[in-house]
FIKOLZA-1660 file (N, C-alpha, C; in steps of 0.1 Angstrom, whole numbers, plus 5000, padded with zeros to 4 digits):
% residues 82
   i   px   py   pz ch aa at
   1 5008 4988 5000  A  M  N
   1 5000 5000 5000  A  M CA
   1 5009 5012 5000  A  M  C
   2 5005 5023 4993  A  R  N
   2 5013 5035 4992  A  R CA
   2 5013 5042 5005  A  R  C
   3 5024 5050 5007  A  K  N
   3 5026 5056 5020  A  K CA
   3 5015 5067 5023  A  K  C
   4 5011 5074 5013  A  N  N
   4 5001 5085 5016  A  N CA
   4 4987 5079 5019  A  N  C
   5 4985 5066 5017  A  L  N
   5 4972 5060 5020  A  L CA
   5 4971 5054 5034  A  L  C
   6 4982 5054 5041  A  L  N
   6 4983 5047 5054  A  L CA
   6 4974 5053 5064  A  L  C
   7 4973 5066 5064  A  S  N
   7 4966 5073 5075  A  S CA
   7 4952 5076 5072  A  S  C
   8 4948 5073 5059  A  K  N
   8 4934 5075 5055  A  K CA
   8 4925 5064 5060  A  K  C
   9 4912 5067 5063  A  P  N
   9 4903 5056 5067  A  P CA
   9 4900 5046 5056  A  P  C
  10 4899 5033 5060  A  K  N
  10 4897 5023 5051  A  K CA
  10 4885 5014 5055  A  K  C
  11 4879 5007 5046  A  V  N
  11 4868 4999 5048  A  V CA
  11 4869 4986 5041  A  V  C
  12 4865 4975 5047  A  K  N
  12 4866 4962 5040  A  K CA
  12 4853 4960 5032  A  K  C
  13 4854 4956 5019  A  I  N
  13 4843 4954 5011  A  I CA
  13 4843 4940 5005  A  I  C
  14 4832 4933 5006  A  R  N
  14 4831 4920 5000  A  R CA
  14 4826 4920 4986  A  R  C
  15 4834 4914 4977  A  L  N
  15 4831 4914 4963  A  L CA
  15 4821 4903 4960  A  L  C
  16 4814 4903 4948  A  P  N
  16 4805 4892 4945  A  P CA
  16 4811 4878 4944  A  P  C
  17 4824 4877 4941  A  G  N
  17 4831 4864 4941  A  G CA
  17 4835 4859 4954  A  G  C
  18 4832 4866 4965  A  G  N
  18 4835 4861 4978  A  G CA
  18 4848 4867 4983  A  G  C
  19 4855 4874 4975  A  E  N
  19 4868 4880 4979  A  E CA
  19 4866 4893 4987  A  E  C
  20 4874 4895 4997  A  T  N
  20 4873 4907 5005  A  T CA
  20 4885 4916 5002  A  T  C
  21 4882 4929 4999  A  V  N
  21 4892 4939 4995  A  V CA
  21 4891 4951 5005  A  V  C
  22 4902 4958 5006  A  V  N
  22 4903 4970 5015  A  V CA
  22 4903 4982 5005  A  V  C
  23 4893 4991 5007  A  R  N
  23 4893 5003 4999  A  R CA
  23 4894 5015 5008  A  R  C
  24 4899 5026 5003  A  V  N
  24 4901 5039 5010  A  V CA
  24 4888 5047 5009  A  V  C
  25 4883 5052 5020  A  V  N
  25 4871 5059 5021  A  V CA
  25 4874 5074 5018  A  V  C
  26 4866 5080 5010  A  K  N
  26 4868 5095 5007  A  K CA
  26 4862 5103 5019  A  K  C
  27 4870 5113 5023  A  K  N
  27 4865 5121 5034  A  K CA
  27 4855 5131 5029  A  K  C
  28 4845 5134 5037  A  K  N
  28 4835 5144 5034  A  K CA
  28 4840 5157 5037  A  K  C
  29 4837 5167 5029  A  P  N
  29 4842 5181 5031  A  P CA
  29 4836 5187 5044  A  P  C
  30 4845 5194 5052  A  G  N
  30 4840 5200 5064  A  G CA
  30 4835 5214 5062  A  G  C
  31 4833 5221 5073  A  K  N
  31 4827 5234 5072  A  K CA
  31 4838 5244 5068  A  K  C
  32 4834 5255 5063  A  A  N
  32 4844 5265 5059  A  A CA
  32 4846 5275 5071  A  A  C
  33 4858 5279 5072  A  Y  N
  33 4862 5288 5083  A  Y CA
  33 4869 5300 5078  A  Y  C
  34 4868 5311 5085  A  C  N
  34 4875 5324 5081  A  C CA
  34 4890 5322 5083  A  C  C
  35 4897 5327 5073  A  G  N
  35 4912 5326 5073  A  G CA
  35 4919 5335 5083  A  G  C
  36 4912 5345 5088  A  I  N
  36 4918 5354 5098  A  I CA
  36 4914 5351 5112  A  I  C
  37 4901 5351 5115  A  C  N
  37 4896 5349 5129  A  C CA
  37 4893 5334 5132  A  C  C
  38 4890 5326 5122  A  G  N
  38 4887 5312 5124  A  G CA
  38 4873 5309 5127  A  G  C
  39 4864 5319 5126  A  R  N
  39 4850 5316 5128  A  R CA
  39 4844 5309 5116  A  R  C
  40 4833 5302 5118  A  E  N
  40 4826 5295 5107  A  E CA
  40 4820 5305 5098  A  E  C
  41 4822 5302 5085  A  L  N
  41 4816 5311 5074  A  L CA
  41 4801 5307 5072  A  L  C
  42 4792 5316 5073  A  H  N
  42 4778 5314 5070  A  H CA
  42 4775 5315 5056  A  H  C
  43 4766 5307 5051  A  G  N
  43 4762 5307 5037  A  G CA
  43 4771 5299 5028  A  G  C
  44 4781 5292 5033  A  V  N
  44 4790 5285 5025  A  V CA
  44 4789 5270 5029  A  V  C
  45 4784 5262 5020  A  N  N
  45 4781 5248 5023  A  N CA
  45 4789 5240 5012  A  N  C
  46 4798 5231 5016  A  Y  N
  46 4807 5224 5007  A  Y CA
  46 4801 5211 5002  A  Y  C
  47 4790 5206 5008  A  A  N
  47 4785 5193 5006  A  A CA
  47 4779 5192 4992  A  A  C
  48 4787 5185 4983  A  G  N
  48 4782 5182 4969  A  G CA
  48 4779 5195 4961  A  G  C
  49 4787 5205 4962  A  K  N
  49 4784 5217 4955  A  K CA
  49 4796 5220 4945  A  K  C
  50 4793 5227 4935  A  T  N
  50 4804 5231 4926  A  T CA
  50 4811 5243 4932  A  T  C
  51 4823 5247 4926  A  K  N
  51 4831 5258 4932  A  K CA
  51 4823 5271 4932  A  K  C
  52 4816 5274 4921  A  S  N
  52 4808 5286 4921  A  S CA
  52 4797 5287 4931  A  S  C
  53 4792 5275 4935  A  Q  N
  53 4781 5275 4945  A  Q CA
  53 4787 5276 4959  A  Q  C
  54 4800 5272 4961  A  R  N
  54 4806 5272 4974  A  R CA
  54 4810 5286 4979  A  R  C
  55 4812 5295 4970  A  S  N
  55 4817 5308 4974  A  S CA
  55 4807 5319 4973  A  S  C
  56 4809 5329 4981  A  V  N
  56 4800 5340 4982  A  V CA
  56 4804 5351 4972  A  V  C
  57 4796 5357 4965  A  E  N
  57 4800 5367 4955  A  E CA
  57 4803 5380 4960  A  E  C
  58 4814 5382 4967  A  R  N
  58 4819 5394 4971  A  R CA
  58 4834 5393 4973  A  R  C
  59 4841 5404 4976  A  L  N
  59 4855 5404 4978  A  L CA
  59 4859 5394 4989  A  L  C
  60 4868 5385 4986  A  H  N
  60 4873 5374 4995  A  H CA
  60 4861 5365 5000  A  H  C
  61 4851 5364 4991  A  G  N
  61 4840 5355 4995  A  G CA
  61 4843 5341 4996  A  G  C
  62 4839 5334 5007  A  G  N
  62 4842 5320 5009  A  G CA
  62 4856 5318 5016  A  G  C
  63 4863 5328 5019  A  S  N
  63 4876 5326 5026  A  S CA
  63 4877 5335 5038  A  S  C
  64 4871 5347 5038  A  I  N
  64 4872 5356 5050  A  I CA
  64 4857 5360 5053  A  I  C
  65 4854 5361 5066  A  C  N
  65 4841 5365 5070  A  C CA
  65 4838 5380 5068  A  C  C
  66 4826 5384 5068  A  A  N
  66 4822 5397 5066  A  A CA
  66 4828 5407 5076  A  A  C
  67 4829 5403 5088  A  R  N
  67 4834 5412 5099  A  R CA
  67 4849 5415 5097  A  R  C
  68 4857 5404 5093  A  C  N
  68 4871 5406 5091  A  C CA
  68 4873 5414 5078  A  C  C
  69 4865 5412 5068  A  L  N
  69 4866 5419 5055  A  L CA
  69 4864 5434 5058  A  L  C
  70 4854 5437 5066  A  K  N
  70 4851 5451 5069  A  K CA
  70 4863 5458 5076  A  K  C
  71 4869 5451 5086  A  R  N
  71 4881 5456 5093  A  R CA
  71 4892 5459 5083  A  R  C
  72 4894 5450 5073  A  L  N
  72 4905 5451 5063  A  L CA
  72 4902 5464 5055  A  L  C
  73 4890 5465 5050  A  L  N
  73 4886 5476 5042  A  L CA
  73 4888 5490 5049  A  L  C
  74 4883 5490 5061  A  V  N
  74 4884 5503 5069  A  V CA
  74 4899 5506 5072  A  V  C
  75 4907 5496 5075  A  R  N
  75 4921 5498 5077  A  R CA
  75 4928 5503 5064  A  R  C
  76 4924 5498 5052  A  E  N
  76 4930 5502 5040  A  E CA
  76 4926 5517 5037  A  E  C
  77 4913 5520 5039  A  V  N
  77 4909 5534 5036  A  V CA
  77 4916 5544 5046  A  V  C
  78 4917 5540 5058  A  L  N
  78 4923 5549 5068  A  L CA
  78 4938 5551 5065  A  L  C
  79 4945 5540 5061  A  S  N
  79 4959 5541 5058  A  S CA
  79 4961 5549 5045  A  S  C
  80 4952 5549 5036  A  R  N
  80 4953 5556 5023  A  R CA
  80 4951 5571 5025  A  R  C
  81 4941 5575 5033  A  F  N
  81 4937 5589 5034  A  F CA
  81 4941 5595 5048  A  F  C
  82 4945 5587 5057  A  G  N
  82 4948 5592 5070  A  G CA
  82 4962 5595 5073  A  G  C
% end
């Protein structure tokens, strides 16, 4: 078995011929979290969605929460004009 498969979850499956094989189970995607504060992102659901459906249509949508994005924008405006 390859080295990168050793830590992944496995399940024994019985084939129609009576043989038992071990297969690697695919992990289900987890919840999305903010890249700055670590809070859970609302409105982003990874379960069985395409990439366009997983992200929110705004600046840094799907990676940074609205609160952190607001802080970044305010800091940028203040540093530019202040």
